[in-house]
C-alpha positions in Angstrom: 54.9 76.2 78.0 54.4 79.2 80.3 51.1 80.7 81.4 51.0 84.5 81.1 48.5 86.9 82.6 48.5 90.6 81.7 47.1 93.5 83.7 47.2 97.2 84.0 45.4 98.3 80.9 42.8 101.1 80.9 41.8 104.4 79.4 43.9 107.5 79.7 44.2 110.9 78.0 47.0 111.7 75.7 50.1 112.5 77.6 49.2 110.1 80.5 50.9 107.0 81.7 50.1 103.4 82.4 52.1 100.4 83.6 51.3 97.0 82.3 52.3 93.9 84.1 52.7 90.3 82.9 52.8 87.6 85.5 54.4 84.3 84.3 53.6 80.9 85.8 57.2 79.7 85.4 60.3 81.2 87.0 61.8 83.9 84.8 65.1 82.2 85.2 63.9 79.5 82.8 62.7 82.0 80.2 65.2 83.4 77.7 63.4 86.5 76.6 60.1 88.2 77.1 58.3 90.7 75.0 55.3 93.0 74.7 53.4 93.2 71.5 50.3 95.2 70.5 47.6 94.9 68.0 45.4 97.9 67.0 42.0 97.4 65.4 42.5 96.3 61.8 46.2 96.1 62.0 48.8 93.4 62.4 50.3 92.5 65.8 53.6 94.4 66.2 56.5 94.1 68.6 56.6 96.9 71.2 59.5 95.9 73.4 61.6 92.9 74.4 64.0 92.1 77.1 66.5 89.3 77.6 66.8 86.8 80.4 68.8 89.0 82.8 67.6 92.3 81.5 70.9 93.1 79.9 69.5 93.7 76.5 66.3 95.6 75.6 64.9 96.5 72.3 62.0 98.9 71.4 60.0 99.7 68.4 61.0 103.1 67.0 57.5 104.5 67.7 57.9 104.0 71.5 61.6 104.7 72.1 62.1 107.2 74.8 58.5 106.8 76.1 58.2 103.1 77.0 60.4 101.1 79.3 60.4 97.3 79.7 61.7 95.7 82.9 61.5 92.3 84.6 61.4 91.3 88.3 62.6 87.7 88.6 61.5 87.5 92.3 57.9 88.2 91.2 58.1 86.3 87.9 56.7 89.5 86.3 57.6 91.7 83.4 56.5 95.3 83.2 55.9 97.9 80.5 56.0 101.4 81.7 54.3 103.6 79.2 54.6 107.4 79.4 53.6 110.3 77.1 50.9 108.1 75.7 49.4 109.0 72.3 46.1 108.1 70.6 48.1 105.9 68.2 49.2 103.7 71.2 45.6 102.5 71.5 45.7 98.7 71.1 45.4 95.4 72.9 48.8 94.7 74.5 50.0 91.1 74.6 52.8 89.5 76.7 54.9 86.9 75.0 57.4 84.3 76.4 58.6 80.9 75.3 56.2 80.8 72.3 53.3 81.5 74.6 50.9 84.4 74.6 48.7 86.0 77.2 45.1 87.0 76.5 46.0 90.7 76.3 45.0 93.9 78.0 43.3 96.8 76.4 44.9 100.3 76.3 42.8 103.2 75.1 44.4 106.7 74.7 42.0 109.6 74.0 43.0 112.9 72.5 
């Protein structure tokens, strides 16, 4: 099991940017894939983006394609989610996932 800690959430206006970070307790070399999910109030948790072990494959939800980018830094055991052109509908708690473990989440609020 891996311990995950998210950071970087906050409040921004529509069109703004945020970068989320997820620090993992284990070396990323041992983790096959990592992902970001989000859960808006009253809605189910949904996949936002995922990345494979060496970053060779990424996958994004249609709603964020072209706006969000997931990357990983093995030296820092950290995965990032760069979010640009944010929209009010991106407002949610964002969770990091790896090896069947979840972080506690970080809140993102986008105002119009």
